[in-house]
C-alpha atoms as one frame of an Amber mdcrd trajectory, in Angstrom:
protein
 -61.213 -37.744-127.937 -61.322 -41.297-126.622 -57.748 -41.007-125.380 -58.545
 -37.780-123.464 -61.602 -39.397-121.874 -59.584 -42.423-120.775 -56.905 -40.191
-119.261 -59.527 -38.225-117.301 -60.968 -41.463-115.975 -57.575 -42.455-114.653
 -56.946 -39.023-113.083 -60.405 -38.521-111.510 -61.432 -41.573-109.486 -64.968
 -42.813-109.882 -67.302 -42.465-106.885 -67.494 -45.664-104.897 -63.990 -46.836
-105.797 -61.231 -46.871-103.160 -58.525 -44.333-103.928 -55.915 -44.016-101.168
 -52.364 -42.867-101.800 -50.618 -43.485 -98.466 -47.253 -42.280 -99.726 -48.681
 -38.922-100.811 -50.649 -38.602 -97.590 -47.513 -39.256 -95.541 -45.464 -36.742
 -97.519 -48.065 -33.944 -97.367 -49.599 -34.373 -93.912 -46.788 -35.763 -91.769
 -43.292 -35.547 -93.250 -43.337 -32.420 -95.402 -40.626 -30.942 -93.138 -38.775
 -31.837 -89.970 -40.624 -29.064 -88.113 -43.942 -30.688 -88.972 -42.681 -34.067
 -87.746 -41.581 -32.563 -84.428 -44.831 -30.620 -84.082 -47.033 -33.657 -84.767
 -44.987 -35.782 -82.383 -45.356 -33.279 -79.547 -49.042 -32.725 -80.324 -49.720
 -36.466 -80.363 -47.991 -36.958 -77.008 -49.911 -34.043 -75.482 -53.226 -35.298
 -76.904 -52.589 -38.778 -75.512 -51.676 -37.611 -72.013 -54.502 -35.073 -71.873
 -57.035 -37.683 -72.977 -55.784 -40.062 -70.285 -56.067 -37.341 -67.651 -59.640
 -36.596 -68.699 -60.408 -40.322 -68.597 -59.394 -40.350 -64.953 -61.307 -37.162
 -64.114 -64.527 -37.834 -66.067 -64.435 -41.342 -67.563 -68.005 -41.556 -68.897
 -68.052 -38.252 -70.765 -64.505 -38.744 -72.072 -65.290 -42.226 -73.429 -68.375
 -40.876 -75.219 -66.317 -38.054 -76.747 -63.545 -40.422 -77.844 -66.015 -42.810
 -79.463 -67.821 -40.018 -81.322 -64.504 -38.505 -82.376 -63.191 -41.831 -83.680
 -66.445 -42.590 -85.532 -66.608 -39.174 -87.217 -62.930 -39.345 -88.199 -63.464
 -42.806 -89.699 -66.575 -41.608 -91.558 -64.694 -38.641 -92.981 -61.732 -40.798
 -94.062 -63.946 -43.362 -95.789 -65.943 -40.644 -97.538 -62.735 -38.971 -98.725
 -61.253 -42.264 -99.933 -64.425 -43.213-101.840 -65.092 -39.615-102.952 -68.671
 -39.989-101.717 -69.167 -37.199 -99.195 -72.397 -36.512 -97.401 -73.258 -33.088
 -96.055 -71.966 -34.093 -92.615 -68.667 -35.604 -93.728 -67.966 -32.723 -96.108
 -68.524 -30.206 -93.286 -66.304 -32.247 -90.957 -63.562 -32.423 -93.577 -63.617
 -28.703 -94.340 -63.963 -27.417 -90.771 -62.561 -29.973 -88.304 -60.589 -32.745
 -90.008 -58.788 -31.025 -92.884 -55.359 -32.180 -91.628 -53.781 -34.437 -89.028
 -53.097 -31.422 -86.839 -56.728 -30.334 -86.981 -57.906 -33.845 -86.136 -55.897
 -33.896 -82.903 -56.575 -30.251 -82.031 -60.312 -30.871 -82.431 -60.184 -33.668
 -79.864 -58.142 -31.593 -77.417 -60.442 -28.576 -77.734 -63.601 -30.642 -77.240
 -62.175 -32.253 -74.102 -60.951 -28.876 -72.852 -64.331 -27.173 -73.390 -66.133
 -30.011 -71.634 -63.646 -29.799 -68.754 -64.330 -26.072 -68.367 -68.087 -26.627
 -68.517 -68.012 -29.454 -65.978 -65.816 -27.410 -63.630 -68.151 -24.431 -63.875
 -71.172 -26.686 -63.348 -69.576 -28.112 -60.221 -68.682 -24.631 -58.967 -72.049
 -23.038 -59.755 -74.380 -25.892 -58.838 -72.986 -29.148 -57.492 -70.650 -27.645
 -54.870 -72.443 -24.300 -54.439 -74.270 -22.989 -51.392 -77.728 -21.453 -51.665
 -78.115 -20.802 -47.939 -79.112 -17.249 -47.013 -76.562 -17.197 -44.201 -72.798
 -17.558 -44.065 -71.632 -21.169 -43.858 -68.257 -21.193 -42.123 -66.177 -23.048
 -39.586 -67.429 -22.060 -36.156 -68.151 -23.430 -32.696 -71.412 -22.714 -30.887
 -73.332 -24.002 -27.892 -76.956 -25.055 -27.547 -79.133 -27.096 -25.241 -80.137
 -30.691 -25.896 -83.707 -29.552 -26.590 -82.570 -26.905 -29.097 -80.421 -29.475
 -30.915 -83.382 -31.842 -31.119 -85.713 -29.144 -32.445 -83.294 -27.586 -34.949
 -81.294 -30.580 -36.156 -83.662 -33.473 -35.320 -80.929 -35.171 -33.301 -81.726
 -36.677 -29.886 -78.568 -36.617 -27.753 -80.177 -37.560 -24.455 -79.036 -41.155
 -24.882 -75.477 -40.192 -25.874 -72.913 -40.101 -23.088 -71.232 -36.746 -22.313
 -67.908 -36.300 -24.089 -68.812 -38.644 -26.973 -68.877 -36.715 -30.308 -71.638
 -37.329 -32.841 -71.036 -36.141 -36.418 -73.851 -35.451 -38.858 -74.320 -33.614
 -42.152 -76.566 -30.690 -41.231 -76.874 -28.728 -44.473 -77.353 -29.725 -48.116
 -77.758 -27.833 -51.370 -80.441 -28.607 -54.004 -78.001 -30.930 -55.788 -77.681
 -33.044 -52.631 -74.112 -32.008 -51.836 -73.180 -31.722 -48.170 -72.498 -28.068
 -47.393 -71.875 -28.341 -43.682 -70.867 -31.112 -41.337 -71.438 -30.670 -37.608
 -70.071 -32.481 -34.576 -72.262 -32.511 -31.434 -70.674 -33.181 -28.055 -72.460
 -33.044 -24.698 -70.366 -31.253 -22.108 -69.212 -33.341 -19.176 -69.671 -30.441
 -16.743 -73.228 -29.720 -17.927 -74.868 -32.606 -19.751 -77.724 -30.394 -20.930
 -75.331 -28.135 -22.893 -74.054 -29.289 -26.282 -70.926 -27.965 -28.029 -71.478
 -27.800 -31.782 -68.525 -27.604 -34.188 -69.602 -26.620 -37.718 -67.270 -27.374
 -40.634 -67.729 -25.913 -44.096 -67.669 -28.705 -46.679 -68.465 -27.043 -50.017
 -65.951 -25.424 -52.385 -68.242 -23.690 -54.873 -70.071 -20.404 -55.129 -72.037
 -18.772 -52.329 -75.201 -17.859 -54.205 -77.222 -17.348 -51.045 -75.221 -14.261
 -50.101 -75.514 -12.909 -53.643 -79.298 -13.412 -53.701 -79.705 -11.873 -50.245
 -77.765  -8.766 -51.306 -78.956  -8.577 -54.901 -81.118  -5.531 -54.254 -78.254
  -3.715 -52.567 -75.793  -4.699 -55.269 -78.011  -3.529 -58.113 -79.736  -0.466
 -56.726 -79.012   1.168 -53.380 -76.818   0.143 -50.501 -79.580   1.047 -48.027
 -83.028  -0.450 -48.611 -84.896   2.386 -46.892 -84.048   4.615 -49.885 -85.349
   2.276 -52.593 -88.478   4.402 -53.019 -86.324   6.997 -54.791 -85.600   4.483
 -57.556 -89.267   3.535 -57.850 -90.202   7.204 -58.163 -87.613   7.691 -60.911
 -88.910   4.622 -62.757 -92.469   5.946 -62.479 -91.327   9.244 -64.006 -89.554
   7.398 -66.827 -92.633   5.287 -67.600 -94.754   8.427 -67.455 -92.563   9.932
 -70.171 -92.292   6.856 -72.382 -95.967   5.909 -72.620 -97.326   9.252 -73.918
 -94.242   9.728 -76.115 -95.207   6.619 -78.091 -98.358   8.369 -79.315 -97.140
  11.981 -79.373 -94.025  11.368 -81.504 -95.659   8.814 -83.811 -96.902  10.323
 -87.036 -97.679  13.966 -87.699-100.788  14.327 -85.566 -99.047  16.284 -82.809
 -96.319  17.813 -84.965 -95.841  21.485 -84.123 -98.368  21.396 -81.281 -97.893
  22.636 -77.728 -98.269  19.082 -76.409 -95.249  17.915 -78.364 -93.186  20.913
 -77.278 -94.081  20.295 -73.632 -93.128  16.626 -73.949 -89.791  17.564 -75.541
 -89.062  19.988 -72.705 -89.984  17.276 -70.195 -87.496  14.875 -71.792 -84.776
  17.543 -71.715 -85.213  18.284 -68.000 -85.880  14.646 -67.010 -82.195  13.806
 -66.313 -82.021  16.662 -63.827 -85.224  15.441 -62.165 -83.791  11.935 -61.883
 -80.689  13.308 -60.188 -82.820  15.369 -57.801 -84.949  12.366 -56.870 -81.978
  10.044 -56.377 -79.795  12.544 -54.573 -82.350  14.748 -52.803 -82.703  18.504
 -52.694 -83.847  19.387 -49.167 -82.178  19.267 -45.761 -85.129  17.483 -44.146
 -88.195  15.544 -45.164 -88.674  12.681 -47.629 -86.524  14.331 -50.311 -83.650
  15.003 -47.949 -80.142  15.117 -49.350 -78.193  11.834 -49.388 -74.514  11.255
 -50.022 -74.118   9.422 -53.364 -70.745   8.051 -52.263 -72.534   6.138 -49.498
 -75.973   5.443 -50.971 -75.576   4.873 -54.700 -74.152   1.540 -55.740 -74.174
  -1.407 -58.084 -76.021  -1.371 -61.358 -77.737   1.942 -60.601 -74.399   3.723
 -60.226 -73.198   2.188 -63.490 -76.284   3.456 -65.322 -75.958   6.955 -63.836
 -72.281   7.242 -64.785 -72.905   5.866 -68.285 -75.839   8.158 -69.046 -74.018
  11.192 -67.666 -70.886  10.400 -69.686 -72.887   9.950 -72.905 -74.936  13.122
 -72.469 -72.046  15.372 -71.406 -69.406  13.957 -73.743 -71.455  14.500 -76.905
 -71.481  18.323 -76.975 -67.944  18.474 -75.604 -66.669  15.990 -78.189 -68.489
  17.837 -80.945 -66.835  21.114 -79.946 -63.419  19.457 -79.793 -63.860  17.930
 -83.253 -64.955  21.243 -84.742 -62.128  23.011 -82.928 -59.541  20.622 -84.325
 -60.919  21.075 -87.837 -61.388  24.840 -87.493 -59.737  27.189 -89.987 -60.194
  30.440 -88.106 -57.640  33.207 -88.470 -54.932  32.595 -85.902 -52.330  34.673
 -84.129 -50.001  36.247 -86.763 -46.336  35.279 -86.887 -45.154  38.806 -86.187
 -46.865  38.538 -82.802 -45.966  34.917 -81.958 -42.203  35.105 -82.388 -41.578
  38.416 -80.565 -43.569  37.219 -77.552 -41.783  33.856 -77.604 -38.406  35.613
 -77.896 -39.165  37.867 -74.930 -40.257  34.884 -72.834 -37.118  32.977 -73.817
 -34.836  35.879 -72.884 -36.674  36.348 -69.608 -36.297  32.658 -68.752 -32.612
  32.558 -69.711 -31.824  35.586 -67.552 -33.880  34.683 -64.481 -34.165  30.904
 -64.277 -31.145  29.519 -66.120 -28.373  31.084 -63.937 -29.937  29.737 -60.731
 -30.300  26.223 -62.116 -26.754  26.254 -63.507 -25.386  27.327 -60.132 -27.022
  24.330 -58.438 -26.424  21.832 -61.268 -24.670  18.640 -60.204 -24.242  16.932
 -63.571 -24.487  17.490 -67.305 -28.173  16.575 -67.466 -29.111  19.297 -64.999
 -26.958  21.765 -66.918 -28.868  20.945 -70.117 -32.201  21.263 -68.286 -31.189
  24.764 -67.210 -31.684  25.961 -70.786 -35.350  24.922 -70.876 -36.521  28.431
 -71.981 -35.248  27.587 -75.474 -38.232  25.238 -75.760 -40.473  28.297 -75.861
 -39.109  29.140 -79.310 -39.609  25.517 -80.424 -43.218  25.601 -79.254 -43.735
  28.914 -81.027 -42.374  27.429 -84.270 -44.688  24.397 -84.014 -47.627  26.659
 -83.174 -47.015  28.787 -86.248 -45.840  26.069 -88.638 -48.489  23.394 -88.062
 -51.432  25.339 -86.593 -50.981  28.719 -88.326 -51.459  30.386 -84.974 -54.861
  28.732 -84.414 -55.053  28.426 -80.625 -58.424  26.639 -80.755 -57.066  23.886
 -83.010 -53.939  23.605 -80.845 -55.906  23.175 -77.623 -58.363  20.713 -79.187
 -55.564  18.623 -80.674 -53.577  18.556 -77.438 -56.629  17.567 -75.410 -57.673
  14.785 -77.774 -54.213  13.273 -78.197 -53.283  13.483 -74.509 -56.529  11.896
 -73.320 -56.393   9.190 -76.009 -52.780   8.487 -75.100 -53.500   7.454 -71.511
 -55.671   4.573 -70.275 -58.972   5.214 -68.532 -57.645   3.949 -65.208 -55.099
   6.779 -65.241 -57.828   9.385 -65.730 -59.864   7.868 -62.891 -56.790   7.787
 -60.653 -56.136  11.463 -61.315 -59.788  12.352 -60.680 -59.976  10.479 -57.376
 -56.461  10.915 -55.941 -54.789  13.936 -57.557 -57.720  16.287 -58.201 -58.416
  16.996 -54.478 -54.808  18.169 -54.066 -55.496  21.140 -56.358 -58.672  22.259
 -54.589 -58.590  25.227 -52.202 -58.708  24.429 -48.511 -62.227  23.656 -47.374
 -63.483  22.679 -50.826 -64.741  19.161 -51.441 -66.047  17.385 -54.527 -67.705
  13.991 -54.086 -65.969  10.938 -55.515 -69.082  10.104 -57.524 -69.074  13.524
 -59.181 -65.375  13.278 -59.986 -65.777   9.855 -61.561 -68.769  11.001 -63.631
 -66.852  13.930 -65.102 -63.731  11.795 -65.619 -65.739   9.346 -67.731 -67.353
  12.228 -69.634 -64.044  13.958 -70.433 -62.447  10.659 -71.452 -65.345   9.688
 -73.731 -65.383  13.175 -75.280 -61.902  12.686 -76.754 -62.898   9.471 -78.548
 -66.218  10.909 -79.677 -64.361  13.905 -81.088 -62.271  11.585 -83.250 -65.421
   9.861 -84.504 -66.939  13.201 -85.465 -63.697  14.368 -87.079 -63.517  11.151
 -89.088 -67.049  11.732 -90.334 -66.211  15.289 -91.332 -63.115  14.144 -93.211
 -65.227  11.630 -95.136 -67.118  14.501 -96.758 -65.866  15.519-100.177 -64.489
  18.976-100.865 -67.532  19.717-102.981 -69.731  19.529 -99.902 -67.584  22.118
 -98.127 -67.593  24.366-101.183 -71.374  24.121-101.393 -71.687  25.002 -97.718
 -69.421  28.017 -98.184 -71.444  29.097-101.201 -74.668  29.355 -99.183 -72.932
  31.019 -96.269 -72.742  28.091 -93.804
């Protein structure tokens, strides 16, 4: 027993004693393979050059980061050597400094994140404009009195033709946004030519703030009352619903039924308020393509897509899972055969006569595909036309990106309309989103139905569902 204890003491170092095997560390962390040596060499060079570049760009912050990084690395190494980890050093070892690669990558990532943050801070605050007017390069004219009143600059003592340059606009951070040069005209000493030069390179928050209402609600402010009316209706539905639908006090009463009906028809009322329903008066009709915009339009499209896609997706899911009696085979194949013969006798000879190559000659026999489709329809769908349509719709819509559906709704759909017909772009986009979302919702519903065990279906059949 004493021998075993002595051996364990030699294998497991005591806390507080230095235990550093440099040869093992070198073999495991640096020279385990030539690929690791090359990788660490390249990573070290990149880390060195990137750190130097950040020292030139932001010396104070970079020095602080380097010092903290070096101190924490040294703390972790000493704790690992002595086998006396604190909570901090153990977390650093497990999450940041578990290998030489992670030590260098941690430094690079910290410097990179700070560089992104400092750049965004400079763009969004230090070099940004909060003026409620456009700051741009332009040349204007004003009188000496107007320059004195607006810019606080007295040019009466300045000779005509002598330019005077001043910073005339600052942001809250103290950055110069605009620099202006004032020059009295030699022909008319009372007239001053002003050359404005834009000096900032950041964001233009003033324009965003000035147009925030238009960007979020309506493009024309005289129609904002429609939104306020819709919000009043929504609040008028929410407040009583809190008490009516809470508990069983109003369960089965006329009040609860009236409130439910009000919620059902509320989306249509919102649309009527926002779009209008008369040709004159306060509720006159407005064009959504011109009036609706920003966040309001996003909410309208989202709510419409959710409401419309749910019943459509539910029907598609049930249609794909349906087991209704389909078209019998003795009816599918004769019809397909007749269509194939008709196509081969009417279409194929004309295409073959005009064929210029082998590909066009093969295309001429396209009616044969009718028999292939008939076989697939009978073999995989047992003649179930509902399941076939639902499956085709779901797979086709899921197989194309949303931008394609929107492109078809906006560009291609009007080409199929009769002459004189017009459907607003807003309406087309709303239905495009709804039809697209219905396909994905149908798959969610179908997945839920497939998760049910066969016993549940047998029980439903037993009670006649």
